[in-house]
Structure formats: structure tokens, C-alpha cells
N, C-alpha and C positions, 0 to 999 in steps of 0.2 A: 517826627524826627527833630532833635534839637537844632537850634540855629542861633547865630549871633544876633543879639538885639540891635546892634549898631549897623552891620552891613548886610545881614541876612544869609551869610555863608553857613554851610553845614558845619556842625561841630559834633564830635562824638559824645555819647552819654558819659564816658569817663572824663572827657574834658570838662563837661558841665559839673560833674561830681567833685572834681578837684578845684576848679576855679570860680564856680558860682556859689553864692550863699545858699544855705540850707533851704529846702522847699522851693527852689527856683528851678524851672525846667529849661531855661535858655540862658546861654552865656551873655554877659553884658558886652564884652568885646572878645575878639578872637585873634589868633596870630596874623590874620590878614588885615587887621585894623592897625596899620603901622602908625597912624596919627593919633591914636587913642590909647589910654592905659587905665587900669583899675586903680582907684585910690580909696581905700576903705569901702564904704557902701556906695560910692559914686564912681562915675567915669569922667575923665577929663582929657583935654588935649595934652599930647606929649610935649614936654618942654624941650626935648631934643630929639633928633632923628634916631630911631632904632635901627640897628643893622641886622638884616636877616642872615641866618646861617645857611640858608638854602641856596 
């Protein structure tokens, strides 16, 4: 099962297909990682607080 490399939460295979680089089986960050964002090939701390739509 794919999981977030940052927090270990479950992510769907579709999420990995869309948001992870090719040939990577797990997402670098997921929607549950509110303090982290993807930037190019890296992951960094968010500069501002993200607002969840849930």
C-alpha cells in the first residue's frame, strides 16, 4: 500500500501517480502534511499556513 514518506499516512495509488515523480512508489507529502509542501524534487516547510477545505 502506498504511504506518505513524511507522515506515514495511507495515500491512494492514483494520488502517487499524480503527485509523485515517475518510478516512485510513495508520495513525498500528502494532504495531511499541512506543514510541508513539494517544491521541485524536494520537500520543504510551508512558508504560510495552508487552509484545509475539509
